[in-house]
C-alpha positions in Angstrom: 85.9 -40.2 -8.3 88.0 -41.9 -6.0 91.8 -41.9 -5.9 92.1 -45.2 -7.5 89.9 -44.5 -10.1 92.0 -41.8 -11.4 95.0 -43.7 -10.9 93.2 -46.3 -13.1 92.9 -44.2 -15.8 96.0 -42.9 -16.5 97.6 -46.3 -16.6 95.0 -47.4 -18.7 96.0 -44.4 -20.9 99.8 -45.5 -20.7 99.4 -48.4 -21.5 96.7 -47.8 -24.2 99.6 -45.2 -25.6 102.5 -47.2 -25.3 101.7 -50.8 -25.6 103.0 -52.5 -28.1 103.3 -56.5 -30.3 100.6 -58.9 -30.5 97.7 -59.4 -28.5 99.1 -61.9 -26.9 102.0 -59.7 -25.6 99.3 -57.2 -24.7 97.8 -60.0 -22.6 101.6 -60.4 -21.1 101.6 -56.9 -19.8 97.8 -56.6 -18.3 98.8 -59.6 -16.1 101.9 -58.2 -14.9 100.2 -54.0 -14.6 97.4 -54.6 -13.6 97.1 -57.7 -12.0 100.4 -57.6 -9.9 101.5 -55.0 -9.6 98.5 -52.5 -9.1 96.1 -55.4 -8.2 93.3 -53.7 -10.1 91.4 -57.3 -11.2 92.1 -61.3 -10.5 94.4 -63.4 -13.2 90.8 -65.2 -13.5 88.9 -61.9 -14.0 91.5 -60.7 -16.7 91.4 -64.1 -17.9 88.1 -64.9 -18.3 87.7 -61.1 -20.5 90.2 -62.6 -22.7 88.6 -65.1 -23.1 85.0 -63.5 -23.5 86.6 -61.2 -26.0 88.7 -63.4 -28.3 84.3 -65.4 -28.6 83.0 -62.4 -29.6 85.9 -61.4 -32.0 86.1 -64.5 -34.6 86.7 -62.3 -37.3 89.0 -59.9 -36.2 91.1 -62.1 -33.6 93.8 -59.4 -33.1 91.8 -56.3 -32.2 90.5 -58.2 -29.0 92.5 -56.7 -27.0 91.0 -53.2 -27.7 87.7 -54.3 -25.9 89.6 -56.2 -23.1 91.0 -52.7 -22.3 87.4 -51.6 -22.6 85.5 -54.4 -20.1 88.4 -53.2 -17.6 87.1 -50.3 -17.8 83.8 -50.7 -17.5 84.3 -53.4 -14.7 86.5 -51.2 -12.6 85.0 -48.1 -13.0 81.8 -48.5 -13.2 80.7 -46.8 -16.0 78.0 -47.5 -18.1 78.6 -47.0 -22.6 76.4 -46.5 -24.1 
């Protein structure tokens, strides 16, 4: 596993256990930490993942941010989740 992938796993784990606030706060934190600071993903790609997750979670709107993290992990680490 590459060093950058290990750093991503570290950052995603820290984000998962230390984030707080509603979904809008999570998107702002992801934008700052994963797009601007670490450059793991572009802003356009992040917004597409957020929009896709919101469509999928219309019944439970506050849980879409967890799906965004899973999609980021899939995209960045190229994992196949079954």
